[in-house]
C-alpha positions, -999 to +999 in steps of 0.1 A: +000+000+000+013+034-010+013+059+019-006+092+014+025+113+021+046+094-004+018+097-030+016+134-023+053+138-028+053+118-060+024+138-075+039+171-064+072+161-081+056+151-113+035+183-114+066+203-106+085+187-135+057+195-158+058+231-148+096+233-150+096+218-185+070+243-196+087+273-182+121+263-194+109+266-230+101+302-224+128+329-227+130+358-204+104+367-179+067+368-189+039+382-167+026+355-144-006+339-159-027+341-127-022+378-122-053+400-127-037+421-154-025+391-174-058+372-170-079+402-181-058+408-212-060+371-221-097+368-214-105+399-235-083+385-263-102+352-261-135+370-264-123+390-294-108+361-313-129+332-302-098+313-292-078+307-260-079+283-230-091+307-204-077+299-169-062+267-184-034+289-198-019+285-164-017+247-166+008+227-187-004+197-208-010+166-187-015+183-154-052+174-152-044+138-147-020+144-118-042+171-102-071+146-105-051+120-085-041+147-060-079+155-056-084+120-041-064+130-010-077+147+021-077+186+020-045+190+041-026+167+018-041+184-013-028+217+000+006+202+009+008+186-026+001+220-043+028+236-021+053+209-030+048+217-066+051+254-059+083+249-040+102+237-070+083+251-100+066+284-092+082+317-103+113+327-121+149+324-108+163+358-097+192+356-123+166+362-150+161+397-137+196+406-150+184+403-186+148+414-180+135+443-202+104+459-186+094+474-220+087+438-231+056+437-208+037+462-229+048+445-261+035+412-247+002+429-240-004+443-275+008+410-291-023+393-277-046+412-301-049+410-339-046+442-359-081+455-366-100+488-369-114+489-333-141+514-324-127+516-289-096+506-270-098+502-232-068+510-211-059+512-174-067+492-142-075+455-147-103+437-131-130+412-141-157+438-146-133+456-171-128+423-188-165+420-195-169+456-204-140+456-229-153+423-244-188+438-248-172+468-266-152+443-288-122+464-277-087+453-267-077+460-231-042+474-225-033+469-188-015+494-166+000+466-144+018+433-147+026+407-121+061+391-118+068+361-096+104+357-085+117+328-064+133+331-030+145+305-005+116+290+015+105+311+044+079+311+071+050+330+055+048+352+086+084+362+083+080+397+067+117+406+071+128+376+050+102+383+024+112+420+022+149+413+021+146+395-013+118+417-026+137+449-020+166+436-041+144+423-069+124+455-071+156+476-073+169+454-101+137+458-121+136+495-116+173+498-127+165+482-160+136+505-169+137+541-182+137+566-153+101+574-142+085+549-166+074+523-139+070+517-103+073+483-085+053+472-056+064+441-036+030+426-025+030+406+007-003+389+017+004+362+043-034+355+047-049+352+012-016+342-005+000+322+023+013+294+001+027+318-024+047+340+000+066+309+012+084+305-021+081+336-042+080+374-041+051+388-060+062+420-077+037+442-095+051+464-122+029+494-127+032+518-157+037+555-150+039+566-186+023+554-218+047+529-234+056+533-271+041+498-278+007+511-265+010+544-285+019+525-317-009+500-312-035+527-307-023+547-337-024+517-359-056+500-347-081+527-334-106+533-362-113+569-373-137+584-348-129+556-323-125+563-286-102+555-258-118+542-226-096+550-195-102+528-165-090+549-135-098+528-104-089+548-072-091+520-047-066+529-020-043+509+003-014+519+026+021+511+012+056+515+026+080+536+006+112+515+001+129+539-023+122+559-054+096+540-074+098+510-050+069+503-025+059+474-002+022+465+004+009+443+032-024+426+025-051+435+000-088+435-009-110+414+012-129+415+045-097+421+065-089+458+068-055+473+062-054+483+099-058+446+108-029+437+087-007+464+100-014+455+136+004+422+130+029+430+103+049+462+095+081+478+084+101+507+098+095+528+067+073+557+057+037+547+052+016+563+024-019+558+012-016+551-025-036+533-053-037+497-043-012+473-059-036+450-078-066+472-085-056+509-084-045+529-114-013+551-110-023+588-114+008+593-135-004+567-160-040+581-162-025+616-168-003+602-196-033+586-213-052+619-210-023+638-225-019+613-254-056+616-262-055+654-263-024+654-285-039+629-309-073+644-310-089+612-297-121+614-276-116+600-241-142+582-220-131+581-183-145+555-158-134+563-123-147+543-094-134+539-059-138+501-057-132+473-082-166+458-075-182+489-090-168+478-124-186+445-120-219+463-114-212+486-144-206+456-167-238+439-155-258+470-165-239+470-198-250+434-205-286+444-198-283+472-224-276+447-252-301+431-275-307+393-271-295+394-234-311+368-211-323+392-185-339+364-163-305+348-158-273+359-142-237+346-138-215+354-108-179+349-116-150+355-093-115+370-094-096+354-123-123+328-130-140+348-157-147+340-194-166+369-211-164+350-244-191+327-229-213+355-218-211+373-251-219+341-271-248+329-248-263+362-238-261+354-200-253+386-182-225+386-156-218+402-123-181+399-114-170+394-077-135+405-067-129+374-045-145+346-025-145+365+008-172+379+032-171+413+017-179+399-018-208+379-002-222+411+013-219+428-021-238+400-037-264+401-010-270+438-015-273+434-052-298+406-050-321+424-026-355+427-044-343+407-074-352+372-086-339+352-115-349+321-133-314+307-131-282+318-113-247+305-121-219+308-097-181+301-098-157+309-070-119+308-073-103+279-053-079+298-032-063+268-014-062+291+017-088+292+044-081+328+053-102+342+081-124+362+057-132+333+033-170+329+029-182+294+033-196+278+002-229+271+020-233+308+027-231+314-011-255+286-018-280+297+008-280+333-005-281+327-042-306+297-041-331+320-024-332+342-055-333+316-083-323+281-094-286+278-086-261+261-109-225+258-097-198+261-123-165+242-117-171+239-080-169+206-061-187+214-028-168+186-010-134+200-021-138+238-020-117+259-015-088+234-020-103+221-053-075+209-076-098+202-106-119+234-104-104+251-134-108+221-157-145+217-147-151+254-151-137+256-186-156+225-197-189+238-183-184+272-200-179+253-233-211+234-227-230+266-220-217+281-253-228+250-272-262+250-256-271+287-257-252+299-287-266+332-301-266+339-338-248+372-331-227+377-299-237+406-276-221+440-284-221+474-268-214+507-285-195+536-268-226+559-269-246+534-248-217+531-224-216+569-219-254+569-212-249+541-186-221+561-169-243+591-166-272+570-152-276+575-114-276+537-108-239+534-119-224+569-118-187+573-124-167+603-113-157+628-140-176+612-169-208+631-176-205+663-196 
């Protein structure tokens, strides 16, 4: 009889080898596939082209078999098996930073989209609501932020000093390879929501402060005459420590745990500033650069400025309702990086994006559903593999949503959540089945004039939009 621990180690090793063989074929450092900016770019590209693997972009060929075997183990061993694979496969070796070119990030972004005469191009803060909105506009999305994952020696996830020691060095190297004033780097440390990650890697978020030449050239070549730029300027704030010029350190992030709660337990002896949040906020310098570019080129600019990423999910839901052929008596709740607007456009099922699987997102959904009822409600939740204190129980989601319509879970195994190794494979397969079952003759589409009317509507007002 094979012991569970030995089975776990073998599976983790095989999974790790798969990831190593996949990443070794790639040259340089690419934005990490599970970062919000990367996922939104790739999901919008999938909606525009009708191609792509959605969240399965993050998984090498053959991993479904081994993750399926891992799913047979108890939760503690599933999590341990995932961490084993992370320990030898996740992230890039620090030496790659010595040849890293930050300008490649913007070039990677525009390479995801075919040349075309687009009536709109969306640019700025990434989130799932923006993914749906850009897809409805049939517009590329050019992100203002990119996630990099760089390995460090294994640490206790509560050891902020060890995490910061490597992160400060990595951030300085990235900044030193960029044009002065073109980017900032935030070393993001979340020992609650990302507990497994911080053991093995530093999560660096590179945020643009100027408009890269790759973006300028793409817009000049692909924005149709009379087309508009849609600037997403999310102002969600979070305290960050100033490490040096252009280098910052953030503890925690969006969820039901406040920044004060994080700072009571973890901190650094550095100046603390309230700034646009690492994952969701748009740098003011980048927004200003987009405005200046639009003025210089004579391009009409639509600005969408909200204080919270969930506001963009609400906006995109209203945008779906404004489209012909939409199924108004149904709704899909997707979550964090589990989003696939291609399916919503092709089936007519409107979507309301949730930032995460936490108690605050549950409260947001509860407020939205008050006074509403649907024939059918679809739900997917990201399997976080971390039972952080603010993770909402699946039963709470089921109890809430089922009281407002017939509930259908997408990709979720109730017995395995949130440590569900096969969730992404089920999710992608079920989205494909939805497209096959409810395929519209013409996918949903939104024009910029309708978007502007929505932004001026009192139900979804955005700062600085109405004329």
